[in-house]
C-alpha positions in Angstrom: 74.1 89.3 42.0 74.7 85.6 42.7 75.8 83.6 45.8 78.2 81.0 45.8 77.5 77.1 45.0 78.3 76.0 48.8 74.9 77.9 49.5 73.0 74.8 48.5 70.0 74.6 46.2 67.5 76.4 47.9 69.9 79.4 48.9 69.5 81.4 45.8 69.9 85.2 45.7 67.0 87.0 47.2 65.3 88.6 44.5 62.0 87.6 42.6 62.0 86.3 39.1 62.5 89.6 37.0 63.8 91.7 39.8 66.1 94.1 38.6 69.5 95.6 39.9 69.2 99.3 40.9 71.3 102.3 42.2 71.4 102.3 46.0 69.4 105.5 46.2 66.7 103.8 44.3 67.1 100.9 46.7 66.5 103.3 49.5 63.9 104.9 48.0 61.7 101.7 47.4 62.3 100.5 50.9 61.2 103.9 52.1 57.7 103.4 50.3 57.1 100.3 52.0 56.9 102.1 55.4 54.8 104.7 53.1 52.5 102.3 51.7 52.0 100.1 54.8 51.0 103.2 56.9 47.4 103.3 55.0 46.7 100.3 57.1 47.9 101.8 60.3 46.0 104.9 60.5 42.8 103.7 58.8 42.8 100.7 61.1 43.0 102.8 64.1 40.4 105.2 63.0 37.9 104.2 60.6 38.0 100.3 61.1 38.1 100.6 64.6 35.0 102.7 64.5 33.2 100.5 61.8 33.9 97.3 64.5 32.7 99.3 67.5 30.1 101.4 66.0 28.7 99.2 63.3 29.7 95.8 63.2 29.3 95.0 67.3 27.1 97.9 67.7 24.3 96.6 70.6 27.1 94.1 72.2 25.7 91.3 69.7 28.7 88.9 71.7 27.8 90.1 75.1 30.9 92.6 75.2 31.7 95.9 74.2 33.0 96.5 70.7 36.1 97.8 72.2 36.6 94.7 74.0 36.0 92.5 70.8 38.7 95.0 69.0 41.2 94.6 71.5 40.7 90.9 71.5 40.9 90.3 67.8 44.3 92.1 67.9 45.6 89.6 70.5 44.7 87.1 68.2 46.5 88.4 65.2 49.6 89.2 67.5 49.4 85.4 68.5 48.9 84.1 65.1 52.0 86.3 64.0 54.0 84.8 66.8 53.3 81.5 65.9 54.0 81.7 62.2 56.8 84.2 62.0 59.7 82.1 63.3 59.0 79.4 60.6 58.5 82.0 57.8 61.7 83.7 59.0 63.8 80.6 58.9 62.5 79.8 55.4 63.4 83.2 54.1 67.1 83.0 55.7 67.7 79.8 54.4 66.3 80.5 50.7 67.3 84.2 50.4 63.4 84.8 50.3 63.1 87.8 52.2 61.9 89.6 49.3 59.4 86.9 48.5 57.9 87.0 52.0 57.5 90.5 52.1 55.5 90.6 48.8 53.3 87.7 49.9 52.5 89.4 53.2 51.8 92.8 51.4 49.4 90.9 49.1 47.8 89.1 51.6 47.2 91.9 53.9 45.8 94.0 51.0 43.6 91.2 49.6 42.1 91.0 53.3 41.7 94.8 53.1 39.5 94.5 50.1 38.0 91.7 51.7 36.5 93.6 54.7 35.0 96.0 51.8 33.2 93.4 50.2 31.5 91.8 53.6 28.1 92.8 55.1 28.4 94.3 58.5 26.3 91.2 59.7 29.3 88.8 58.7 30.8 89.3 62.0 32.9 86.2 62.2 34.2 86.5 58.4 35.0 90.2 59.4 37.0 89.2 62.5 39.0 86.6 60.2 39.5 89.4 57.8 41.0 92.0 60.5 43.2 89.1 61.9 44.4 88.2 58.1 44.9 92.3 57.3 47.0 92.7 60.7 49.3 89.6 60.3 49.9 90.5 56.7 50.7 93.8 58.1 53.3 92.6 61.0 54.9 89.9 58.6 55.6 92.7 56.2 57.2 95.1 58.9 59.5 91.9 59.6 60.8 91.4 56.1 61.1 95.4 55.5 63.3 95.3 58.7 65.3 92.6 57.6 66.1 94.5 54.3 67.5 97.3 55.8 71.0 95.5 57.0 71.1 94.7 53.4 71.1 98.3 52.2 72.3 100.3 55.1 74.7 100.2 58.1 75.7 102.0 61.1 74.7 105.5 61.0 73.1 105.2 57.4 70.7 103.0 59.1 69.9 105.3 61.7 68.9 107.8 59.1 67.1 105.5 56.6 64.9 103.9 59.6 63.8 107.3 60.6 63.3 108.7 57.1 61.1 105.4 56.8 59.2 106.1 59.8 58.8 110.0 59.0 57.4 108.7 55.3 55.0 106.6 57.1 53.4 109.3 59.2 53.1 111.4 55.8 51.6 108.5 53.9 49.3 107.3 56.7 48.1 111.1 56.8 47.5 111.4 53.4 45.6 107.9 53.0 43.4 108.8 56.0 42.5 112.6 54.5 41.4 110.6 51.3 39.3 108.2 52.9 37.7 110.8 55.4 37.0 112.5 52.2 35.0 109.8 51.0 33.3 109.5 54.3 32.4 113.5 54.2 31.1 113.0 50.6 28.9 110.0 51.3 25.8 111.5 50.8 26.4 113.0 47.1 28.2 109.5 46.5 24.9 107.5 47.5 26.8 105.7 50.5 25.7 105.0 53.9 27.6 105.5 56.6 28.6 102.0 56.6 29.4 101.8 53.1 31.5 105.1 53.3 33.6 103.0 55.7 33.7 100.1 53.6 34.9 102.2 50.6 37.8 103.5 52.9 39.3 99.7 53.4 39.3 99.9 49.6 41.5 102.9 49.4 43.4 101.0 52.4 44.4 98.2 50.6 44.9 99.8 47.5 47.3 102.2 48.8 49.4 99.6 50.5 49.6 97.5 47.1 50.2 100.1 44.6 52.8 102.1 46.6 54.6 98.8 47.1 54.8 98.2 43.5 58.6 99.4 43.0 59.9 97.1 45.9 58.5 93.9 43.8 61.2 94.8 41.2 64.2 95.3 43.6 67.1 92.9 45.0 67.8 95.2 47.8 71.4 94.2 48.0 73.0 90.8 48.0 72.2 87.6 49.7 74.6 86.0 52.2 76.3 83.1 51.7 76.5 82.0 55.7 76.1 78.4 55.9 72.1 77.6 56.8 70.6 74.3 57.9 68.2 71.9 55.5 65.0 72.9 57.3 63.5 75.5 59.0 63.3 74.0 62.2 67.2 73.0 62.0 67.5 76.9 61.1 65.8 78.2 64.4 67.2 75.6 66.5 70.9 76.9 65.3 69.9 80.3 65.9 68.6 80.2 69.5 71.7 77.9 70.5 74.1 80.6 68.9 71.9 83.2 71.1 71.8 81.0 74.2 75.7 80.5 73.9 76.4 84.2 73.4 78.3 83.4 70.2 80.5 86.1 68.6 77.9 88.6 67.3 75.2 87.2 69.2 75.9 88.2 72.9 74.9 91.7 72.6 72.1 90.9 70.2 70.1 88.9 72.6 70.3 91.4 75.2 69.0 94.2 72.8 66.2 91.8 71.6 64.8 90.9 75.2 64.4 94.3 76.4 63.2 95.8 72.8 60.1 92.9 72.7 58.7 94.4 75.8 58.9 97.8 74.8 57.5 97.4 71.3 54.9 95.2 72.3 53.7 97.6 75.2 53.9 100.6 72.6 52.0 98.8 69.9 49.0 98.0 72.0 48.8 101.3 73.3 48.7 102.9 69.9 46.3 100.5 68.8 44.0 101.0 71.7 44.3 104.7 71.7 41.1 104.9 69.3 39.2 103.1 71.8 40.0 105.5 74.3 39.1 108.3 72.5 35.6 106.9 71.0 34.7 105.0 74.1 35.8 107.7 76.9 35.2 110.8 75.2 32.7 109.9 72.5 34.6 111.4 69.4 32.9 110.6 66.1 34.7 109.3 63.3 35.6 113.0 61.8 36.8 114.1 65.4 38.9 111.0 65.9 40.4 111.4 62.2 41.3 115.1 63.1 42.9 113.6 66.1 45.2 111.1 64.6 46.1 113.5 61.5 47.4 115.7 64.4 49.5 113.1 65.6 50.9 112.0 62.2 52.0 115.8 61.4 53.6 116.1 64.8 55.2 112.4 64.4 57.0 113.2 61.2 59.3 115.9 62.4 59.5 114.1 65.5 61.1 111.0 64.0 63.5 112.7 61.6 64.7 114.8 64.6 65.4 111.7 66.7 67.2 109.8 63.8 69.4 112.9 63.3 70.0 113.2 66.9 70.5 109.6 67.6 73.7 109.8 64.7 75.3 112.5 66.8 74.5 111.8 70.7 73.9 108.1 70.6 70.9 105.7 70.3 70.8 105.1 73.7 70.1 108.6 75.2 67.7 109.2 72.4 65.7 105.9 73.1 65.7 106.8 76.8 64.3 110.4 76.1 61.6 108.8 73.7 60.8 106.3 76.5 60.3 108.8 79.4 57.7 110.7 76.9 56.2 107.1 76.3 56.0 106.7 80.4 54.4 110.3 80.8 51.8 109.4 78.3 51.1 105.8 79.6 51.1 107.1 83.2 49.1 110.0 82.7 46.2 108.0 80.9 44.3 107.4 84.0 43.9 111.1 84.7 43.0 112.2 81.5 39.2 113.4 81.6 38.7 116.1 78.9 39.5 116.4 75.3 41.8 119.1 75.6 43.4 116.8 78.1 43.6 114.0 75.7 44.7 116.3 73.0 47.9 117.3 74.9 48.4 113.6 75.3 47.8 112.7 71.8 50.6 115.6 71.1 53.0 114.4 73.5 52.5 110.5 72.1 53.2 112.0 68.6 56.5 113.7 69.8 57.8 110.3 71.2 55.6 107.7 68.6 58.3 106.8 66.2 61.5 107.8 68.1 61.7 104.4 70.0 61.0 102.1 67.4 63.1 103.9 64.8 66.0 103.6 67.1 65.2 99.9 67.8 64.9 99.1 64.3 68.0 100.5 63.6 70.0 98.9 66.2 68.9 95.7 65.6 69.6 96.0 61.6 73.5 96.8 62.5 73.7 93.8 65.3 71.7 91.4 63.3 74.3 88.5 62.1 75.1 88.4 58.2 72.7 85.7 56.5 70.3 85.8 59.9 68.5 89.0 59.2 65.2 87.0 59.1 65.5 85.3 61.8 66.5 88.3 63.8 63.7 90.7 62.9 61.5 87.5 63.1 62.3 86.9 66.9 62.1 90.5 67.4 58.3 90.7 66.1 57.6 87.5 67.7 58.4 88.6 70.9 57.2 91.9 70.8 53.7 90.2 69.4 53.6 87.5 72.6 54.5 91.0 74.7 51.8 92.5 72.8 49.3 89.7 73.1 49.8 89.7 76.8 49.3 93.5 76.9 46.1 93.1 75.0 44.7 90.6 77.0 45.4 92.8 80.1 44.0 96.1 78.5 40.9 94.2 77.7 40.5 92.6 80.9 40.8 95.9 82.9 38.6 97.4 80.3 36.3 94.5 80.9 36.6 95.0 84.5 36.6 98.8 85.3 34.7 99.9 82.4 37.5 102.5 81.6 39.8 101.8 78.7 42.1 104.6 79.9 42.9 102.2 82.8 44.0 99.7 80.3 46.4 102.0 78.9 47.6 102.9 82.4 48.3 99.2 83.1 50.9 99.2 80.0 53.1 101.2 82.0 54.6 98.4 83.9 55.5 96.4 80.8 57.1 99.2 79.2 59.4 100.2 82.5 60.2 96.3 82.7 61.5 96.7 78.8 63.3 99.8 79.7 65.3 97.8 82.6 66.1 94.9 81.0 67.4 96.9 77.9 69.6 99.2 80.5 71.0 95.8 81.7 72.3 95.0 78.3 74.1 98.3 78.2 74.5 101.6 76.2 77.5 100.1 74.4 75.2 97.5 72.8 72.9 100.3 71.2 75.9 101.9 70.0 77.6 99.1 67.9 78.3 99.6 64.7 77.6 103.5 64.7 81.0 104.0 62.6 79.9 102.1 60.0 78.8 104.0 57.0 77.6 101.6 54.4 76.2 98.2 54.0 77.8 95.2 52.5 
């Protein structure tokens, strides 16, 4: 497939050299595999990686603060880096139709950082923090361009279904990768590995899983590029996109309203998920196997939950299902300050699992159908930047509340304020904005 000559010399089709055309079903399958592949980083990082950081690398508080605080602020730095870099990379991708290349680069960088984590000795604390930041930024950037490819292969109700299937595949893939990693940890004695060595081996699995299952996407075109007019530079592209949003140009007014609320919601949700492990480790003293078991429970419950929300949103609307998911999130965060026993922690984890992917899946689908043609990268880049900035603030607040109170549960409860604010802003955009494009059946 090719674009018109009017696109300019840099605006060529978004396919890497050697990319092949494929049937829509195989494109959709390869796209879903991206969620399956990235999920290894998601599950292993919030279990074995956080345990490695808190219990091995920063055991004894060598930097004068608990390992949980170092973890929270490391994630905050990663979010800030993503927020600073994403707009420029996304604008470049829109100008050059380079979404695919940006996606593959992000995956390779994140996987390589995972391998570096495995190679570094626990005493190399600064390098370990840097590697975590690079891997997390790669994960976030890959999420941007995975989302930006969705409107190229699905629109309307198809986008809702495919987004939900992707999230469900992510929960399944994350569970399988985590089981594999924990089996290695459980067999560490017979393998001649120390606890730290077994955890570092898990990071090899994390990076390898991510890269290997992304390979089918290396050869996909994921639909055609668009011939929309683009600026000559990334700064010009960003300025043009920002002006269209601020003016409320046709196709941009509702998008801006939806993005505003979604940023705060996703920032609070992402921070809560990443810090849930700290609560389990610090407050309830779960050892790595117990923490893994809890996360696997969440993955198993979240898989059918994501599929159900995707199915229901095509029948009853995105806004009702998003609201229902956010009610569940509100209960989880609001009750965090009152959870004191392991059974209560398990109950909170199950409720979290039921609503875990629902809100994010609906938001991804809504943004995909609202995104203007040719501006998919900028749209998802802005969504990610806003959510990461919101997550950066949320992580700082979480770490500060944790440091002051000594209880990470209090930090989780503090995130409820941001969630409610985002919900309120999204409600002001109106349910109609969330439902736009629901009657479309296929992408262009």
